[in-house]
N, C-alpha and C positions, 0 to 999 in steps of 0.2 A: 609667690609661694602659695600652695593650696591652703584653704582656710583651716583645715584640721591640723596641719603641721604647725601653722602659726599659732593655733589655739594651744597646742601642747607646750610650745615654747613660752607663750604668755602665762599659762598656768604655772609653769616652773618658776617664772620670774616672780609671780605673785605669792605662791604658797610654798615655794621651796626654800624660803629664807630661813636661815639658822636661828634668827632671833624670835621666831614665832613659837608659841607653845606647841609641843608635839601633837596633842589632840586637834589643834586648829588645822595644821597642814594635812594631817591624815584625813580629817573630815572633809577638807577642801578637795583633796584628790578623790575621795570617795564620792563626793557630790558631783564632781566633773564626770566620773565614770558612770554614775547613774544617768546623767543627762545624755551621754554618748550612747549608752544602751537604749535609753528611751527613744532617741533619734533613730536608731537602727530598727527598733520594733515598729515605730510609726511608718518608716519607709517601706517595710515589708508587708505590714498588715493593714495599713490605713490607705486604701487606694482610690477612694472617692470622697468628695466633700460631703460631710454629714451635718454641718452646722449652718449652712446657708439656708435662706428662706425663713429662718427663725420659727421653727415648728412650735406651736402653742396650742394648748387646749384649755377650755374654761374650767374653773373649779366649780364645785357644787354651789348652787345659788345661795345657800345659807352662809357660805364663807364670804362670798362677795358682799352680801348684806352686812355681815359683821365687820369686815375689814374696810369696805369702801362706802358704807352707808352714810347718810347725812349726819346722823347722831354721832357716829364715830369720828367724823371729820370735825364736828363742832367741839367734841370733848378733847380730841387731840390738839386742835388749834388753841383751845383755851389753856391746855397744859403747857404748850410751847410759849404762849404769851406770859403765863405765870412764871415760868422758869426764866424767861428773859428779864422780867421785872425783878426777880430775886437776884439775878446776876448784877443788875445795875444798882439795886438798893444796897446789897451787901458790899459791893465795891465802893460805893460812895460814902456810906456811913459806918461801915464795919472797920475792923482793925486792918492795918496795912501789913501785918505779918502774913506773907504769902501762904504759909502752911496752916494758918488758922482760919482763913477767910474762905467762904463757900465759892466765891466767884472764880478765882484763878484756877482752882482744881476742877471745877465744873466745866469751864470753857476749854481748857487744854487737855483734860483727861476724859471726863465723862462724855462731853459732847464731841470733841475732836476725834478721840479714839473709840469711845463706845458707840458713837454714831456709825462708824465704819463697820463695827461688829454687827449692829442691828441691820444695816443695809445689806451686808453679805448674806445674812441669815434669812431676813424677812422681805427684802426688796426695798423699794423706794419709800420707806416709811416717813422720811423727813418731809416729804411733800405735804403730808397731813399735819405734821408737828411744826412746820416752819412758822415761827411767830410773825415774821414780817408779812408773809402771804396771808396769814389769818387776819392780821390787823388791816391790811390793805383791802382784802375782800369784804370784811365787815364794814369798813368805812365806805366803800363803794356802794354796798347794799343800803346803808343808811342814807347816803346822799340821794340815791335813786328813790327810796321810799318817801323821804321828807320833801325833796325838791320836785319829785314827779318827773324827773328827766334823767337821762343817762349821764354818768360822769364824763369827764374830759376824754375825747377820743384819742387813743394813743397813736404815736408815730410808728411807722414801719421800722422794725429793727433791721439794721444793716446786716445782710447775710455774711458779708466778708468779715464782720466783727466776730461772729461765731461765739466760741467759748473763750476768747482771749481775755475779756474782763474777769472771768472766773479764775483763769490761770494766774493772772496778775494778783488777784485777791488771795490765792493760796500762798504765793510767795510773800505778799505783804503780811499775812497772818503769821506765818512762821518767822518772818523777819522781826516782827514785834517781840516774839518770845526769845529767839536765839541771838539776834543782833542788838536790838534796842535793850533787851534784858541784860545782855553781856556788858553793856556800857556802864553799869552801876559798879564803879570801882570800889567805892566805900560801902556799898549796900545794894540791896535788890532794886534794880531800876524798873523791873516789871512788877509793879505793885497792883493789888486789887483795884485801887483807885484808877490807875492807868488803864486797866482792862475795862472798867466801867465807862470811862470817858471814850475809849476806842469803840466800845459797843454802841454808845449813843451816836457817835459820828458815823459809824457804819450803818446804823439804822436810818439816819437822815439821808445818807447817800442811796440806800436801797429804796426808800420810799420815793425819792426823787426819780430814780431810774424806773420804778414801777409806774409812776405817773406819766413819764414820757413814753415808755414802750409797752405798757400793759403788764399786769401782775403775772399772768401765766407765762408770757413770752420772756420776761426778765428772769423768772425762776428757771425756765428751760435753758437759757443761754448765758446770762450774766451774773446771777446771784451766786456768789462764791460757794456757799455751803450746799445749796441745792444741787448745783452742777457737780461739785466734788463728790458728794455722797451718792448722787445718781450714778456716777462712774463706777463706784464699787457695787452698787445694787445690780449692775449688769451681770455680776457673777452669781446672783441669787437665782434659785429655780422659780421664784415667783415674779410675775409681771402683771401689772394692771393695765388694761385697755379700756378707757372710758370708765364706766362704773363696774366693770367686770374684772375680777381677779382670776388669773389662770396660771398654769404651769408651763414652763418651757424647758427645752433640753439643756442640760448642763453646759455652760459656757456660751450657748448660742446668743445670749443677750448682748454680748460684746461685739458681735459681728455687725459691721456697718456703723458702729458707734462713732468712729473717727471720721465719718464723712463730713462732719461739721468743722469748719475752720477753727483752729485753736485747740482742737482735741489733743493733738500730739504735745503741744505746749503744756496742757493741763497735766497729762500723765508724766511728762518729764519733770514738771514742777513737783509732783507728788513723790517721785523717786529721788530727785535731786535734793530736796529739802531734808528728807529723812537721812539720805547718805551724808549730807553735810553735818547734821546733828550728831551722827555717829563718828564722823571723822575729825571734828574740831577738837575733841579731847584725846584723840589718838593719832591717826596718820597725819593729820594736818596741824598738830599742836606745835611742832617745831617751826614750820614755815610761817604760821600765824604769829608766833612769838617774834620771829625775825623781822617780819614786815611791821609789826606793831612797834618794835624798837626803832626801826628805820624812820617811821613816821613821827615818833616822839622826838628823834634827833632833828627833825625838820621843823620843830616848833609847835606841833599840834598838841592839844590837851590830851590827857589820858583817855577821856570818854570819846572824844572825836577820833583819836587814833585807833582805838579798839573797834569802834563801830564801823569806821571806814575799812579797816582790815577784815573784819568779819563779813561785811557786805561784799568786798572784793572776792573773798574765797567762796562765799555762797554763790556768787555769779559764776565763778570758775567751775564750781561743782555742777551747777545746772548745765553749763556749756559742755562739760565733759560727758555727762549722761546723754545729752542730745547728740554729741559727736559720735559716741559709740553706736547709737542706733542708726545714724545717718551713714556711717561707714559700713555697717552691716547691710543696709539697703543698697549702697553703692556696689558692694560685692555681689549682691543678689542680681543687680541690674546687668552684670556681666554674662549671666546665663542667656543663651540664645532665645530670642522671642520675648524678652522681658518688656513690660510696659515702661513708660517714662518713670524716672525716679520719684517725681512728685506724686504720681499715683501709687507707687509702691509704698511710699511713706504713709500715705493716707490709708491704704488697704491693710497695712500691717501694724499700724500704731496701736490697735486694740490688743496686740499680743503683749504689750507692756503692762496692761492693767493687773494681771495676776502678780507680776513682779513688784508693782507698787504695793500691793497688799502684802506680799512676802517681806519686803523691806520694812513695812510698818510693823508687822507682827514680830519680826526678828529683833527690831531695835527697841520696841516699846512694850513687849509682852510683860516682863517683870514689873516695869514701872506702872503699867496699867493695873496689874493684879494688886499691887500694894497700895497705890494711891486711890484706887476705887474703894478699898476698904475705908480709908480715911474719909472719903467723900460721904459715904453712907453710914458712918458711925458718928464720930464726934462733930464733923462739919455740918451734917444735916440737923443735928440737935442744937448746934451753936453756929448758925451761918455767919454771924457778925464777929465771932470771936470775942464776945462780951461775957463769957462765962455762963451762958444759958445751958439748959438741958431739957429741951422741948420734948424729946422722945425717950429720954432716959438712957441714951447711948453715949453720952459725952464723957463718962467716967472711965477710968482704967486705960490700959494700953490699947490704942485704936487700931494698930496694924499688927497682924500676925505674919511675921517674916518666915515662919516655918511652913507656910502653905506649900511652897515649892523651893527646893534647894538649888544651888548654883549649877549642879550637873543637870538637873531637870530643865532649868532655863536654857542651858546650852543646847540640849537635845531639841527643845521646841524651836530654838532659833535655826538650827541646821535643818530640821524638818520643814519649817516654813519656807526657807530659801529654796530647798530642793523641790518641794511640791509646787511652789509658785512658778519656778522656771520650767518644770516639766509641763505645767499647764500652758505656759507661754509657748513652748515648743509645739504643743498640740494645736493651739490656735493658729500658729504660723503654718504648720503643715496642712491643716484643713484649708486655710485661705490660699495657700500656694496651689493646691489641687484645683481650686476654683479659678485662680488667675491664669495658670499655665495650661490647664486642661490635659496635661501629660504627666504621668506619674514620675517618670525619670527626671524630667526637667524640674518638676516641683521639688523632688527630693534634693536635686543638685542645688537648687536655689536656697534650700534651708540649711545647707552646710554653713552658710554665712550667718544665718540666724542662730544656729547652734553655737557658733563662736561668740556671738553677742550674749547668749544666755549663760554660757560658761564664764564669760568675763564678768557679768553681773553677779553670778553666784560666788565665784572665788573672791571678787572684790568685797562683796557683802560679808563673807566670813573673815576676810582679812581685816576689815574695819572693826568687826565685832571683837576679834582677838586682840587687836591693838588697843581698843577702848577698855578691855578688861585687864590689861597688863598693869 
């Protein structure tokens, strides 16, 4: 069956259901139409690769001195270390009420979501803010100054390991929130104290890895948050090369990103964990409940049964996301003159980066807007939840829920999904022109990626509409 015919049938199966709200399936069909029109426009008007070669031009020298100078790095690193200390301190000695303690909101809202926003807008800013990098570099500098010798010579990082440790770290980080946290049958399992202990354990793991493989190498390949946020920074127009900050063509930063092993796993983890978070209270709610009940009947405790069930469906969601992309690549491989599928997966994995961002925005936009207010109103003034009012912002209602209405949130979600997938199509079309060298074969190959993009879009809208019912 041609991919476009299969696409229409699949779209009907996903968004033509009678139990969906009318706006949801109408928007889903409209989103699919936008993608198809975008594909046609790209096929007719974009006839040569424009993003290859990573065109880059340096910014004015004053901007490089401001953004990448030694003083800025020291200040940014000190800020990162301070915030890391506040997270651990507030988590260990503050209240265990998740909504009153600084640590939980900071880690899973301000840092995890806000870090993505900063990375997309400003580039790889976390490189300077990374507290583990700052501590390790400072320690190495002190050892060299005091001892008069270079620190321990690091081992060569195994190339085949690539970004796999970071991909596993993303899954583990989200697992702690969504799966371990879901195991608290009688109360919240993911408390600030748990977050603080997990932060300490992760810090020890990170310092050990930096000692073995070197600070910069581990940050480039294995340190979960450096690698994760750097992936999103590839969408930024800013790129730092050495001590020079410059500008690059929009989207060009993603080209070649997936040449490192484990890159596809990382972006699949980003999409899959977000999709699972949206599906567990919507589309997957019934099968999760059934599996949970089946495990209870087999003698497992409530906590063990729930965590095992959630872990199973998280794994299945990750596998489903990977399978959709792999099937799209397999279809692309059927085009005459295609490279091996392994190369195609590597060459086109970067097209999923805008989709990962789209899913993140669509699912967490309203949550971020409201919780960010809480973080920098009452939680900043009272980080331990002990009744302090350090900055005079702890009194009164901390969250203004009228900032944006439900309709506004829905429009942002739809726009994010559509724009993200159009950008994915654009990246795929440009790469296909470079890979196939022939406009007609390149366009033919991207019919399969169009099917992938529409499937991701309609599935995302379906999950949102189910979760909102």
